[in-house]
C-alpha positions, 0 to 999 in steps of 0.5 A, spaced: 096 803 846 101 806 841 104 801 836 111 798 838 117 802 835 120 800 829 126 795 829 130 801 827 128 805 833 129 799 838 137 799 839 138 805 843 145 803 847 151 806 850 156 809 845 161 804 846 156 798 844 154 803 838 161 803 835 161 795 836 155 794 833 157 799 827 163 795 826 159 788 826 153 791 821 159 793 816 162 786 817 154 783 816 153 787 810 159 784 807 157 777 809 150 778 807 153 779 800 154 772 800 147 771 800 147 773 793 145 767 788 151 764 785 151 762 778 149 755 777 155 751 775 150 746 771 144 751 770 138 747 770 132 748 766 125 747 769 118 748 767 114 752 772 107 755 771 107 761 775 100 764 778 100 770 775 099 776 780 092 779 781 090 786 782 083 788 785 082 795 786 078 797 792 079 790 795 081 791 803 081 784 805 087 784 810 094 781 808 096 775 812 103 773 814 105 766 817 112 766 820 115 760 822 121 757 826 123 750 826 124 745 832 123 751 837 122 750 844 117 754 847 121 757 853 126 759 847 122 765 846 127 768 851 132 769 845 126 773 840 126 779 844 124 783 838 119 778 836 116 778 843 115 786 842 113 787 835 108 781 835 106 779 842 106 786 845 102 788 839 098 783 839 095 776 842 100 771 845 097 763 846 100 760 852 097 753 850 098 752 843 100 745 841 102 742 835 098 735 834 104 731 830 111 734 833 115 732 827 117 737 821 114 734 815 107 732 818 107 739 821 108 743 815 103 738 811 098 740 817 100 748 816 099 747 808 092 743 809 089 745 815 088 737 816 091 732 820 095 726 818 090 721 817 087 726 812 093 729 808 097 723 808 103 725 811 105 721 817 112 722 818 118 725 814 120 720 809 117 716 804 113 711 803 109 714 809 111 721 809 115 726 806 113 731 800 112 724 796 106 723 800 103 730 799 098 732 795 100 740 793 094 741 788 090 743 794 093 747 800 092 754 803 096 757 797 091 754 792 085 756 796 087 763 797 089 764 790 082 762 788 080 767 793 083 773 789 090 773 794 097 774 791 101 768 795 108 767 796 112 761 799 119 762 801 124 757 805 123 750 807 117 746 804 116 739 806 122 734 807 124 731 801 122 737 796 126 737 790 127 742 785 125 737 779 118 737 782 117 744 780 113 750 782 107 748 787 100 750 784 097 756 787 103 761 789 104 767 785 112 767 788 115 760 790 122 760 792 123 753 796 129 749 799 131 744 794 132 737 797 135 740 804 132 741 811 138 744 815 143 747 810 145 753 813 150 755 808 151 753 801 144 751 800 140 750 793 133 754 792 128 753 787 127 760 786 121 762 781 123 757 776 130 758 777 135 753 780 139 758 785 145 755 789 146 760 794 153 760 798 151 765 804 147 764 810 140 761 810 136 766 815 140 772 812 137 770 805 130 768 807 130 775 811 132 779 804 127 775 800 122 776 805 123 784 805 123 783 797 117 779 796 113 783 802 115 790 798 113 786 791 106 784 794 105 790 797 105 794 790 100 790 787 093 792 788 090 786 792 091 783 799 096 777 799 098 771 803 106 769 805 109 764 809 116 765 811 119 758 813 125 758 817 130 753 818 133 756 825 134 753 830 133 746 827 140 742 828 145 743 822 145 738 817 148 731 819 151 726 814 148 724 807 142 719 807 140 722 814 133 719 816 132 720 823 135 723 830 141 718 830 145 721 824 148 726 830 146 732 827 150 738 829 148 744 833 145 750 828 150 755 825 150 762 826 150 768 821 157 771 819 154 777 822 153 774 829 160 770 828 163 777 827 160 780 833 162 774 837 169 775 835 169 782 837 166 782 844 167 775 846 160 774 847 155 769 843 148 772 842 144 771 848 149 768 851 147 769 859 140 767 857 142 761 853 146 759 859 140 760 864 136 756 860 141 750 859 142 750 867 134 750 868 134 744 863 139 740 866 137 741 873 130 740 872 127 733 874 126 730 867 133 731 865 136 724 864 130 721 868 133 716 872 127 711 872 124 710 865 121 704 866 114 707 865 116 710 858 116 707 851 122 702 848 125 708 845 126 712 851 128 706 855 134 704 850 137 711 851 143 713 855 143 719 859 145 726 855 151 729 857 150 736 860 155 739 856 152 737 850 145 741 852 149 747 854 153 747 847 147 746 843 143 751 847 148 757 846 148 755 838 140 755 838 140 762 841 145 764 836 141 761 830 134 764 833 138 771 834 138 772 826 131 769 826 129 775 830 132 780 826 129 777 820 122 778 823 124 785 825 126 787 818 120 784 815 115 788 820 119 794 818 118 793 811 111 792 812 110 799 816 114 803 810 109 800 805 103 802 809 101 795 810 102 793 817 096 796 820 092 791 815 096 785 816 095 779 820 102 776 822 102 769 826 109 767 829 109 759 830 114 753 830 112 747 827 114 743 833 118 743 840 124 739 841 127 735 847 134 737 850 135 731 854 128 731 858 127 723 859 134 722 856 131 724 849 134 729 844 129 731 839 122 731 837 116 726 835 115 723 842 108 726 846 111 730 851 110 737 853 117 740 850 115 737 843 107 739 843 107 746 846 109 751 841 109 759 841 103 762 837 103 770 837 099 774 832 098 781 831 093 784 826 086 788 825 082 787 831 087 784 836 088 787 842 095 789 844 099 786 849 093 780 851 094 773 852 089 767 852 090 760 855 085 757 850 088 751 847 089 752 839 093 748 834 097 749 828 091 745 824 087 751 826 091 756 822 088 754 815 081 755 817 083 762 820 086 764 814 080 762 810 075 766 814 079 772 814 080 772 806 072 770 806 075 764 802 073 757 801 077 751 802 078 746 796 078 740 801 075 738 808 078 741 814 080 738 820 081 745 824 077 750 827 078 758 826 081 762 831 079 769 829 074 770 834 079 768 839 084 773 836 079 778 836 077 777 844 070 775 842 069 769 845 073 765 850 069 758 848 073 752 848 075 750 841 077 743 843 073 741 849 074 734 848 082 734 847 086 734 841 088 728 837 096 727 838 100 722 834 106 720 831 108 716 825 113 711 824 120 713 827 125 710 822 122 708 815 127 702 815 125 699 821 119 702 824 112 700 824 108 700 818 103 704 821 103 709 827 108 710 832 103 712 837 096 715 837 093 719 843 089 725 846 091 731 850 086 735 854 087 741 859 090 736 864 091 729 861 096 726 856 094 719 854 098 715 848 098 708 846 104 706 842 104 701 836 106 695 841 100 696 846 105 700 851 100 706 854 102 712 857 098 716 862 100 723 865 096 727 870 100 734 868 096 737 874 100 733 879 106 731 875 107 737 870 114 734 868 111 727 866 115 723 871 110 718 873 105 715 868 099 713 872 097 708 866 094 702 869 093 705 876 086 703 879 085 710 881 085 712 874 082 706 871 075 709 868 079 716 866 084 711 862 078 708 859 075 714 857 081 717 854 082 711 850 075 711 847 076 718 845 083 716 842 079 711 838 074 716 836 078 721 834 084 717 830 080 717 824 076 723 824 075 728 818 072 735 819 072 740 824 066 737 828 068 730 828 075 732 830 074 737 835 068 734 838 065 735 845 065 728 849 062 731 856 066 731 863 071 726 864 070 721 870 072 723 877 078 720 879 077 714 884 080 713 891 
């Protein structure tokens, strides 16, 4: 199968549309100049120890790029046609990829370490149980791969709570992290390789430009490289100061200057028809504003029904934010091709967690429902058959072990995930998580929530079981109830199954290492009559 067209060849359209796009491109170019670093009004001197770039002639190990979105639903891949073509059609798509801890900071800690939260120390977004302050940056995928002779780059959103005063994380040749922000689409602050940079432009445009620049720079060294490009989109826009949870009423994500101009010219938002169709599907779905939530935890029972117009407005805004992310991915792929690196580069597209838009009356993430747990995972690279799919269950915790196997590198800590490389290459269809995946959530609110875990549980290919901090239990048979409308916890027919899933949760919740965290428990009990 031939390689997919480069982004420059993807746009073949009617002359009138071409003229409009040319105008938009001019406006976008003018707007993108806003992304040039503005002189800091109060320049900050920060100490930083850079990881010196290495050159190892003859080292043919593949490059690795991790490209992540933030809070993206699986069904929102419809807004990423370039990504679907350049990564999915050119590689492998996972239909059962999971994030075991569906919240921003814990998910990023898992991606940095290959460890679950009980081992990396990050249970939630804010201290004392989470945030950057709870994280050890001295042993990560960055330090692992730099020790193995890779040049490394981190760009974008780090763990929540990172501040420029922390300086440069160890192990990164290039380190450009957002300082003390998590959804500032405009007027944000970057710790740019030792310089404090206040950027008045649009976040996704800035990251796109820097990713292209860094890919070209890393390609110029005679050594393999790893780069993580960590985007905000389509995370809600920043709410009021001091925001610590979903109650802060964050606004919808914001569009780029270029797409704003296009909307003014054409009267159409990016992917407007697809956004309206997806919003209709959500609103008409059986779990939207679920009537009877007596089988749901207290967090759900206290929610008021979501407004349908909020779903429509939010979905349109999310589509607009993802359009820019899609462009950024395409521009990065184009640069890799120009530099002659594309064929020897693994590119992984993921998100940190999903997002509920009114399903079970909930707007947000954290909770153990499919909209939050299931995520996109697409990968292309050497040895991966183009246009393939797999229903093997994989998790974002598995990516670090995979990257280390590609690099023939050793971790600086005990990993909990398992390598996906054989699955990527189609060499095995063996189940990677035969006994189920540990799913968990930390305290919801740092001020008032539980001091331990919000919930712990296990998700198998068919069942979802969780026990909350107050003893409340949910159990869903997704084969018979894919929308998770009726918890069967406590029902006599499921009694033996519930006991076994509770046992698996107890054994997994303190696991450490690939075998204990991905063990085989044997067959589940048959359902009673």
